[in-house]
ROSE-4610 file (N, C-alpha, C; in Angstrom, 1 decimal, always signed):
// ROSE-4610
residu = [M/M/M/N/N/N/L/L/L/G/G/G/V/V/V/S/S/S/P/P/P/D/D/D/V/V/V/V/V/V/S/S/S/R/R/R/Q/Q/Q/L/L/L/R/R/R/I/I/I/P/P/P/D/D/D/Q/Q/Q/E/E/E/A/A/A/D/D/D/P/P/P/D/D/D/D/D/D/G/G/G/H/H/H/R/R/R/F/F/F/L/L/L/V/V/V/E/E/E/R/R/R/L/L/L/W/W/W/P/P/P/R/R/R/G/G/G/I/I/I/K/K/K/K/K/K/E/E/E/A/A/A/L/L/L/Q/Q/Q/M/M/M/E/E/E/E/E/E/W/W/W/L/L/L/K/K/K/D/D/D/I/I/I/A/A/A/P/P/P/S/S/S/G/G/G/A/A/A/L/L/L/R/R/R/R/R/R/W/W/W/F/F/F/G/G/G/H/H/H/D/D/D/P/P/P/G/G/G/K/K/K/W/W/W/D/D/D/E/E/E/F/F/F/R/R/R/R/R/R/R/R/R/Y/Y/Y/A/A/A/A/A/A/E/E/E/L/L/L/D/D/D/T/T/T/K/K/K/P/P/P/E/E/E/A/A/A/W/W/W/R/R/R/L/L/L/V/V/V/L/L/L/A/A/A/M/M/M/V/V/V/R/R/R/R/R/R/D/D/D/R/R/R/V/V/V/T/T/T/L/L/L/L/L/L/Y/Y/Y/S/S/S/A/A/A/R/R/R/D/D/D/T/T/T/K/K/K/H/H/H/N/N/N/S/S/S/A/A/A/I/I/I/A/A/A/L/L/L/R/R/R/N/N/N/Y/Y/Y/L/L/L/R/R/R/H/H/H/K/K/K/L/L/L/Q/Q/Q/K/K/K/G/G/G/E/E/E/R/R/R/H/H/H]
num = [1/1/1/2/2/2/3/3/3/4/4/4/5/5/5/6/6/6/7/7/7/8/8/8/9/9/9/10/10/10/11/11/11/12/12/12/13/13/13/14/14/14/15/15/15/16/16/16/17/17/17/18/18/18/19/19/19/20/20/20/21/21/21/22/22/22/23/23/23/24/24/24/25/25/25/26/26/26/27/27/27/28/28/28/29/29/29/30/30/30/31/31/31/32/32/32/33/33/33/34/34/34/35/35/35/36/36/36/37/37/37/38/38/38/39/39/39/40/40/40/41/41/41/42/42/42/43/43/43/44/44/44/45/45/45/46/46/46/47/47/47/48/48/48/49/49/49/50/50/50/51/51/51/52/52/52/53/53/53/54/54/54/55/55/55/56/56/56/57/57/57/58/58/58/59/59/59/60/60/60/61/61/61/62/62/62/63/63/63/64/64/64/65/65/65/66/66/66/67/67/67/68/68/68/69/69/69/70/70/70/71/71/71/72/72/72/73/73/73/74/74/74/75/75/75/76/76/76/77/77/77/78/78/78/79/79/79/80/80/80/81/81/81/82/82/82/83/83/83/84/84/84/85/85/85/86/86/86/87/87/87/88/88/88/89/89/89/90/90/90/91/91/91/92/92/92/93/93/93/94/94/94/95/95/95/96/96/96/97/97/97/98/98/98/99/99/99/100/100/100/101/101/101/102/102/102/103/103/103/104/104/104/105/105/105/106/106/106/107/107/107/108/108/108/109/109/109/110/110/110/111/111/111/112/112/112/113/113/113/114/114/114/115/115/115/116/116/116/117/117/117/118/118/118/119/119/119/120/120/120/121/121/121/122/122/122/123/123/123/124/124/124/125/125/125/126/126/126/127/127/127/128/128/128/129/129/129/130/130/130/131/131/131]
x = [+334.1/+332.8/+332.8/+332.4/+332.3/+331.0/+330.9/+329.7/+329.5/+328.5/+328.1/+328.9/+329.1/+329.6/+331.1/+331.9/+333.3/+333.7/+334.5/+334.8/+335.4/+336.1/+336.8/+336.3/+335.1/+334.6/+334.5/+333.9/+333.9/+334.7/+335.7/+336.6/+336.0/+335.3/+334.7/+333.9/+333.1/+332.5/+333.3/+333.7/+334.5/+333.8/+333.7/+333.2/+334.3/+333.9/+334.8/+334.8/+335.9/+337.3/+338.0/+337.4/+338.0/+339.3/+339.3/+340.5/+340.9/+342.2/+342.7/+342.7/+342.9/+342.9/+343.9/+343.6/+344.5/+344.5/+345.7/+345.8/+344.8/+344.4/+343.5/+342.0/+341.8/+340.4/+339.8/+340.7/+340.2/+339.5/+338.4/+337.7/+336.9/+337.2/+336.5/+335.5/+334.3/+333.1/+332.5/+332.3/+331.5/+330.0/+329.2/+327.8/+326.9/+327.2/+326.4/+325.8/+324.6/+324.0/+324.6/+325.0/+325.7/+327.1/+327.9/+329.4/+329.6/+330.4/+330.7/+331.3/+330.8/+331.3/+332.7/+333.5/+334.8/+335.8/+335.4/+336.3/+336.6/+337.9/+338.3/+338.3/+337.8/+337.6/+338.9/+340.0/+341.3/+341.8/+341.3/+341.7/+341.0/+339.9/+339.1/+339.5/+340.6/+341.1/+340.0/+339.2/+338.2/+338.1/+337.5/+337.3/+336.2/+335.1/+333.9/+333.0/+332.2/+331.2/+329.9/+329.2/+328.0/+326.7/+326.4/+325.3/+324.0/+323.8/+322.6/+322.2/+323.2/+323.0/+322.5/+322.7/+322.3/+320.8/+320.3/+318.9/+318.4/+317.2/+316.6/+316.7/+316.6/+316.6/+315.4/+314.3/+313.1/+313.3/+313.8/+314.0/+315.1/+316.1/+317.2/+316.6/+315.8/+315.2/+314.2/+313.4/+312.5/+313.2/+314.3/+315.1/+315.7/+316.4/+317.0/+318.0/+318.6/+319.5/+318.9/+317.6/+316.9/+316.9/+317.7/+317.8/+316.4/+315.4/+314.1/+313.4/+313.9/+313.3/+314.2/+315.2/+316.2/+315.5/+314.7/+314.1/+313.3/+312.5/+311.6/+312.5/+313.6/+314.5/+315.1/+315.5/+316.1/+315.1/+313.9/+312.9/+312.6/+312.5/+312.2/+313.4/+314.6/+315.8/+315.9/+315.6/+315.7/+314.7/+313.5/+312.5/+312.9/+313.6/+314.2/+315.3/+316.1/+317.2/+316.6/+315.5/+314.9/+314.4/+314.1/+313.6/+314.7/+316.0/+317.1/+318.3/+318.2/+319.3/+320.5/+320.4/+321.6/+322.5/+321.9/+322.7/+323.6/+323.2/+324.0/+324.6/+324.3/+324.8/+326.4/+326.9/+328.4/+329.0/+328.5/+329.1/+328.9/+327.8/+327.5/+328.5/+328.8/+329.7/+331.1/+331.5/+332.8/+332.9/+331.9/+331.9/+332.1/+331.6/+331.7/+333.2/+334.0/+335.4/+336.5/+336.1/+337.2/+336.7/+337.6/+337.2/+336.6/+335.6/+335.0/+334.8/+335.1/+334.9/+333.9/+332.9/+331.8/+332.1/+332.2/+332.5/+331.3/+331.2/+330.0/+330.4/+329.5/+329.8/+329.0/+328.0/+327.1/+327.9/+327.5/+328.2/+327.9/+326.7/+326.2/+326.8/+327.7/+328.4/+327.5/+326.4/+325.5/+324.2/+323.8/+322.5/+322.8/+323.3/+323.5/+323.3/+323.3/+323.0/+324.0/+325.3/+326.3/+326.0/+325.6/+325.3/+324.1/+323.1/+321.9/+322.2/+323.0/+323.4/+324.2/+325.1/+325.9/+324.9/+323.9/+323.0/+322.1/+321.8/+321.0/+321.8/+323.1/+323.9/+324.2/+324.3/+324.5/+323.3/+322.1/+320.9/+320.9/+321.3/+321.3/+322.3/+323.4/+324.4/+323.9/+323.2/+322.7/+321.6/+320.8/+319.8/+320.4/+321.6/+322.3/+321.9/+321.6/+321.3/+322.4/+322.0/+323.0/+323.2/+324.5/+324.8/+324.5]
y = [+267.3/+266.7/+265.9/+264.7/+263.8/+263.8/+263.6/+263.6/+262.3/+261.6/+260.4/+259.2/+258.4/+257.1/+257.0/+257.8/+257.8/+258.6/+258.1/+258.8/+260.2/+260.4/+261.7/+262.5/+262.3/+263.0/+264.5/+265.0/+266.4/+266.6/+267.5/+267.7/+268.5/+269.6/+270.5/+271.6/+272.2/+273.5/+274.6/+275.6/+276.6/+277.9/+278.6/+279.9/+280.9/+281.8/+282.8/+283.9/+284.5/+284.2/+283.5/+282.6/+282.0/+281.2/+280.6/+279.7/+279.9/+279.7/+279.8/+278.5/+278.5/+277.3/+276.3/+275.1/+274.0/+273.0/+272.4/+271.5/+270.3/+270.0/+268.9/+269.3/+270.5/+271.0/+270.4/+270.0/+269.5/+270.7/+270.4/+271.4/+272.4/+273.6/+274.6/+275.4/+275.4/+276.1/+277.0/+278.3/+279.2/+278.9/+278.7/+278.3/+279.3/+280.6/+281.7/+282.4/+283.0/+283.7/+285.1/+285.7/+287.0/+286.9/+287.7/+287.7/+288.2/+287.5/+287.8/+289.2/+290.0/+291.4/+291.4/+292.3/+292.5/+291.5/+290.6/+289.6/+289.9/+290.0/+290.2/+288.9/+289.0/+287.7/+287.0/+287.7/+287.0/+286.4/+286.8/+286.3/+285.0/+284.7/+283.6/+282.3/+282.0/+280.8/+279.7/+279.8/+278.8/+278.4/+277.3/+276.8/+277.6/+277.7/+278.4/+278.9/+279.9/+280.5/+280.0/+279.1/+278.5/+279.2/+280.4/+281.2/+280.4/+279.7/+279.0/+277.8/+277.4/+276.3/+276.8/+278.1/+278.7/+278.9/+279.0/+279.2/+280.5/+280.6/+281.8/+282.9/+284.1/+285.3/+285.3/+284.9/+284.9/+283.9/+282.7/+281.7/+282.2/+282.8/+283.4/+284.4/+285.3/+286.4/+285.8/+284.8/+284.1/+283.5/+282.8/+282.1/+283.0/+284.0/+285.0/+284.5/+283.3/+282.6/+282.4/+282.1/+281.9/+280.4/+279.9/+278.4/+277.8/+278.5/+278.0/+277.6/+278.2/+277.9/+276.8/+276.3/+275.4/+274.2/+273.5/+272.3/+272.6/+273.7/+274.1/+274.7/+275.4/+275.9/+274.8/+273.8/+272.6/+272.0/+271.8/+271.2/+272.1/+273.4/+274.3/+274.4/+274.4/+274.5/+273.2/+272.1/+270.8/+270.8/+271.4/+271.5/+272.4/+273.5/+274.3/+273.6/+272.9/+272.1/+271.0/+270.4/+269.4/+269.9/+271.2/+271.8/+272.3/+272.2/+272.7/+271.8/+270.5/+269.6/+270.0/+270.9/+271.4/+272.2/+272.7/+273.5/+272.7/+271.4/+270.6/+269.4/+269.0/+267.8/+267.8/+269.0/+269.1/+268.8/+269.3/+269.1/+267.6/+267.1/+265.6/+264.8/+265.1/+264.3/+264.4/+265.6/+265.8/+265.1/+265.1/+264.5/+263.0/+262.4/+260.9/+260.5/+261.5/+261.1/+261.8/+262.9/+263.7/+264.5/+265.1/+265.9/+267.3/+267.7/+269.0/+269.8/+271.1/+272.0/+273.0/+273.2/+274.2/+275.4/+276.6/+277.8/+278.6/+279.2/+280.0/+281.2/+282.1/+283.3/+283.5/+282.7/+282.8/+282.7/+283.4/+283.3/+282.0/+281.6/+280.3/+279.1/+278.4/+277.3/+276.0/+276.0/+274.8/+274.9/+276.1/+276.4/+277.3/+276.8/+277.6/+276.7/+277.4/+276.7/+275.7/+275.9/+274.9/+273.6/+273.7/+272.4/+271.8/+272.6/+272.0/+271.4/+272.0/+271.5/+270.2/+270.2/+268.9/+267.8/+268.0/+267.0/+266.6/+267.5/+267.2/+266.3/+266.7/+265.8/+264.5/+264.4/+263.1/+262.2/+262.8/+262.1/+261.6/+262.4/+262.0/+260.8/+260.9/+259.8/+258.5/+258.6/+257.4/+256.8/+257.6/+257.1/+256.6/+256.8/+256.3/+257.2/+258.5/+259.5/+259.5/+259.5/+259.7/+261.1/+261.5/+262.8/+263.1]
z = [+145.5/+145.4/+144.2/+144.3/+143.2/+142.5/+141.2/+140.5/+139.8/+140.0/+139.2/+139.5/+138.4/+138.5/+138.8/+138.2/+138.5/+139.7/+140.6/+141.8/+141.7/+140.5/+140.4/+139.2/+138.8/+137.6/+137.8/+138.9/+139.1/+140.3/+140.2/+141.3/+142.4/+142.0/+143.0/+142.3/+143.2/+142.7/+143.5/+142.8/+143.3/+143.3/+144.5/+144.6/+144.1/+143.2/+142.7/+143.7/+144.0/+143.7/+144.8/+145.5/+146.7/+146.4/+145.3/+145.0/+143.6/+143.4/+142.0/+141.3/+140.0/+139.2/+139.7/+139.6/+140.0/+138.8/+138.5/+137.4/+137.6/+138.8/+139.1/+138.8/+138.5/+138.2/+137.0/+136.0/+134.8/+134.0/+133.4/+132.6/+133.6/+133.5/+134.4/+133.6/+134.1/+133.5/+134.5/+134.0/+134.8/+134.5/+135.5/+135.4/+136.0/+135.7/+136.2/+135.0/+135.1/+134.0/+133.9/+135.0/+135.0/+135.3/+134.7/+135.0/+136.5/+137.2/+138.6/+138.7/+139.7/+139.9/+140.3/+139.8/+140.2/+139.7/+138.8/+138.3/+136.8/+136.5/+135.1/+134.4/+133.1/+132.3/+132.2/+132.0/+131.8/+133.2/+134.3/+135.6/+136.0/+135.3/+135.7/+135.1/+134.5/+134.0/+133.9/+132.8/+132.6/+131.2/+130.9/+129.5/+128.8/+129.5/+128.9/+129.9/+129.5/+130.3/+129.8/+130.5/+130.1/+130.7/+130.1/+130.5/+130.4/+129.3/+129.1/+130.0/+130.7/+131.7/+133.1/+133.3/+134.5/+134.6/+135.8/+136.0/+135.3/+134.9/+134.2/+135.2/+134.7/+135.5/+136.5/+136.0/+136.8/+138.0/+137.7/+138.8/+139.8/+139.3/+140.1/+141.1/+140.5/+141.4/+142.4/+142.0/+142.9/+144.1/+143.7/+144.8/+145.7/+145.2/+146.0/+147.1/+146.8/+147.7/+149.1/+149.1/+150.4/+150.6/+151.6/+151.9/+152.1/+152.6/+152.8/+151.5/+150.3/+149.0/+148.3/+148.9/+148.2/+147.5/+148.2/+147.6/+146.3/+146.5/+145.3/+144.2/+144.6/+143.6/+142.8/+143.4/+142.7/+141.8/+142.2/+141.4/+140.1/+140.4/+139.2/+138.3/+138.8/+138.0/+137.2/+137.8/+137.0/+135.9/+136.1/+135.1/+134.0/+134.3/+133.3/+132.4/+133.1/+132.4/+131.5/+132.0/+131.1/+129.8/+129.7/+128.5/+127.6/+128.1/+127.2/+127.4/+126.9/+127.0/+126.3/+125.3/+124.5/+125.4/+126.5/+127.4/+128.3/+128.7/+129.6/+129.0/+127.8/+127.2/+127.1/+126.7/+126.6/+127.9/+129.0/+130.3/+130.7/+130.5/+130.8/+130.0/+128.7/+128.0/+128.5/+129.0/+129.5/+130.9/+131.7/+133.0/+132.8/+131.8/+131.5/+131.3/+130.9/+130.5/+131.2/+132.0/+132.5/+133.7/+134.4/+135.6/+135.1/+135.9/+135.5/+136.8/+136.8/+137.9/+137.5/+138.3/+138.1/+138.9/+138.3/+139.0/+139.2/+140.4/+140.7/+141.6/+141.7/+142.5/+143.8/+144.0/+145.2/+146.5/+147.5/+148.8/+149.5/+149.3/+150.0/+149.3/+149.9/+149.3/+149.3/+149.9/+150.0/+149.2/+149.0/+148.3/+147.1/+146.0/+144.8/+143.6/+142.5/+141.2/+140.8/+141.2/+140.8/+141.5/+142.8/+143.5/+142.9/+142.6/+142.0/+140.6/+139.9/+138.6/+138.8/+139.7/+140.0/+140.3/+141.1/+141.5/+140.3/+139.5/+138.2/+137.3/+137.1/+136.2/+136.9/+138.2/+138.8/+138.6/+138.7/+138.4/+137.0/+136.0/+134.6/+134.4/+135.1/+134.9/+135.5/+136.7/+137.3/+136.5/+135.8/+134.9/+133.6/+133.3/+132.1/+130.9/+131.2/+130.2/+129.1/+127.9/+126.8/+126.5/+126.1/+125.7/+124.2]
């Protein structure tokens, strides 16, 4: 899945532990507030765990991975991200120059915070947001 201006900026969002690291992943970031169950830290081949970029606990609980709440979840999550640019500016800067892979643990591959974050960053890139 591509993000933003460059066709290969974000390689993909990967559900843990469905796939192993690939050299084409570029920078791999875990974008979950809680550590994924059953996964050892050394096994997750990632650059950094970005807890602060994940949705708040209250928003996560409200959403409950209910696809019927998806549009409202994305709106609320974007509002949270707007209040903490320090959490996503590093990723946006890397996205501008390199490939980035967002790692997540949700079972739903279409309605999860990594997809919402990708869309949020895409919007920032299209607006020409500075990092």
